[in-house]
C-alpha distance (Angstrom), angle and dihedral (degrees) to the residues before:
residue distance angle dihedral
M1 . . .
M2 3.77 . .
I3 3.79 138.3 .
E4 3.80 118.8 -160.6
D5 3.81 124.2 -158.2
L6 3.79 90.6 20.3
L7 3.81 97.7 167.7
P8 3.80 129.3 43.5
Q9 3.81 109.9 -101.1
A10 3.83 96.2 -104.5
Q11 3.83 92.6 52.3
Q12 3.80 91.7 43.9
L13 3.81 92.2 51.7
D14 3.81 92.4 47.2
L15 3.82 91.8 50.0
H16 3.82 92.8 44.6
D17 3.80 95.0 46.9
T18 3.82 92.6 46.5
I19 3.81 97.2 47.9
M20 3.80 94.7 38.9
G21 3.80 92.3 43.5
K22 3.78 124.5 107.8
Y23 3.81 94.1 -112.9
F24 3.82 98.1 55.7
P25 3.84 106.6 111.8
W26 3.81 117.6 -123.6
Y27 3.80 129.5 -171.6
C28 3.78 127.1 -160.0
H29 3.81 114.7 -117.7
K30 3.79 142.7 149.5
V31 3.80 115.7 -83.0
V32 3.81 89.0 -125.8
D33 3.83 120.2 25.7
S34 3.81 92.8 -136.0
A35 3.82 93.9 49.2
P36 3.81 120.4 116.9
D37 3.80 115.5 -98.3
N38 3.79 92.1 -108.3
E39 3.82 93.6 60.0
L40 3.79 126.1 104.6
L41 3.81 117.9 -67.0
Q42 3.78 128.9 -145.2
M43 3.77 136.8 -172.7
V44 3.81 114.8 -105.1
H45 3.77 140.3 -179.2
I46 3.79 114.4 -163.2
L47 3.79 111.9 -147.3
Y48 3.80 101.2 173.5
E49 3.80 133.8 9.9
G50 3.78 138.2 152.1
S51 3.81 94.9 14.3
Q52 3.79 94.4 -55.7
I53 3.77 138.1 97.1
I54 3.80 108.2 -113.6
S55 3.80 100.0 -178.8
E56 3.79 109.2 37.8
P57 3.83 98.1 178.8
Y58 3.81 93.6 57.8
W59 3.81 99.8 34.3
P60 3.85 95.0 93.9
L61 3.83 89.5 60.5
A62 3.80 90.8 55.4
M63 3.80 91.8 45.6
N64 3.82 91.1 53.2
V65 3.81 88.2 57.1
L66 3.80 92.7 46.2
M67 3.82 93.9 48.8
A68 3.82 91.7 48.7
F69 3.81 89.9 48.1
Q70 3.81 92.1 52.3
Q71 3.80 91.7 47.4
K72 3.82 96.4 47.3
S73 3.82 98.6 37.7
G74 3.80 97.9 39.0
I75 3.82 88.7 -132.9
M76 3.81 114.1 134.8
V77 3.78 116.6 -150.1
K78 3.81 117.5 -137.3
E79 3.79 97.8 -176.8
I80 3.78 139.2 4.5
Q81 3.80 113.6 -134.0
R82 3.81 101.1 176.8
V83 3.79 141.2 -14.8
K84 3.79 122.1 -171.6
V85 3.77 138.6 159.3
N86 3.82 115.4 -129.1
F87 3.81 126.5 -160.0
L88 3.80 118.8 -168.6
P89 3.82 113.5 -177.0
R90 3.77 123.6 -148.3
L91 3.78 111.7 -92.8
H92 3.76 129.1 -159.2
Q93 3.79 98.4 -141.4
E94 3.75 141.0 123.3
P95 3.84 110.2 -72.8
K96 3.82 92.4 -112.8
W97 3.83 89.0 67.6
L98 3.79 95.8 51.8
D99 3.80 99.6 75.3
N100 3.77 115.7 83.2
I101 3.78 125.7 -140.6
R102 3.79 116.7 -71.6
H103 3.78 110.2 -117.4
I104 3.79 146.5 152.5
D105 3.80 123.3 -123.1
H106 3.81 98.0 -146.1
I107 3.79 134.1 2.2
D108 3.82 95.8 -143.9
D109 3.82 114.6 95.5
S110 3.82 91.6 -141.8
Y111 3.83 91.9 70.6
I112 3.77 128.6 85.2
S113 3.78 130.2 -166.6
M114 3.77 118.7 -139.4
I115 3.80 122.6 -167.1
Y116 3.80 119.6 -161.9
Y117 3.81 113.0 -162.1
V118 3.80 110.8 -139.0
N119 3.81 94.0 -173.7
D120 3.79 142.1 15.3
S121 3.78 109.8 -95.1
D122 3.77 143.6 153.8
G123 3.83 93.6 -127.6
D124 3.81 97.8 110.3
T125 3.80 126.4 -156.4
T126 3.81 107.8 -129.8
F127 3.80 124.9 -158.5
Y128 3.82 128.3 -157.8
E129 3.79 113.9 -162.3
D130 3.81 128.9 153.6
N131 3.82 93.5 -18.9
I132 3.81 90.3 -51.7
V133 3.78 120.2 119.6
S134 3.80 118.6 -159.7
S135 3.78 134.0 162.4
V136 3.78 143.3 -160.9
T137 3.80 123.0 -147.3
P138 3.82 112.2 -141.5
K139 3.78 112.2 -104.7
K140 3.79 119.9 -175.7
N141 3.82 114.5 -103.3
S142 3.80 94.4 9.9
C143 3.77 131.7 110.0
T144 3.76 139.0 -158.5
W145 3.79 128.7 -161.6
F146 3.78 137.2 -167.0
K147 3.80 141.7 160.0
S148 3.81 107.6 -66.5
N149 3.80 91.1 -130.4
I150 3.82 92.7 63.2
M151 3.79 113.2 107.3
H152 3.80 111.0 -115.3
R153 3.78 143.5 150.1
S154 3.76 141.3 -165.2
S155 3.78 124.9 -124.7
V156 3.77 129.2 -138.7
P157 3.81 113.4 -114.9
V158 3.80 116.6 -113.0
I159 3.82 99.0 -178.2
N160 3.81 105.4 30.2
N161 3.81 120.7 59.8
R162 3.79 94.7 -122.1
R163 3.78 147.4 -0.2
V164 3.82 111.9 -139.0
V165 3.81 122.2 -177.2
I166 3.78 140.2 161.0
N167 3.80 108.7 -132.3
Y168 3.82 119.8 -155.9
V169 3.81 128.6 -171.5
L170 3.81 107.9 -164.5
K171 3.78 137.5 177.6
V172 3.79 111.0 -134.6
């Protein structure tokens, strides 16, 4: 499922310019927490985790996305598990190294994952469910959502300079 033009233009531009700006703080981390140490790294900024706001200055941007998602999808969120911003840079590698580890975000069926795409990119999100493989290409100011226990992975962009998303894990 996908929603395009999630935020009004002014909010979208503010979010984009803030996160893509030179003063937004990034931290190096594994793409998937359980991944081996030799796996691909990405830049992250954790906004919310463990029932507390981690990054107060940027939290309103994430809440704008969440409120618009609830309004446009009709899905009401009961609890926020985690919200983080992910930045995957373009890599010049062999194609076999460009697919990240398949993973789930939460084992409980009452959770969904929502991905807000900050920029246009070729780093697709791929889903693996019941022997069916599907994917979503990042489109600026759009979001996709799915059950958090569905196996999925991100891909490193090979054309665009970066793939930037806000990843939400939500109890519904």
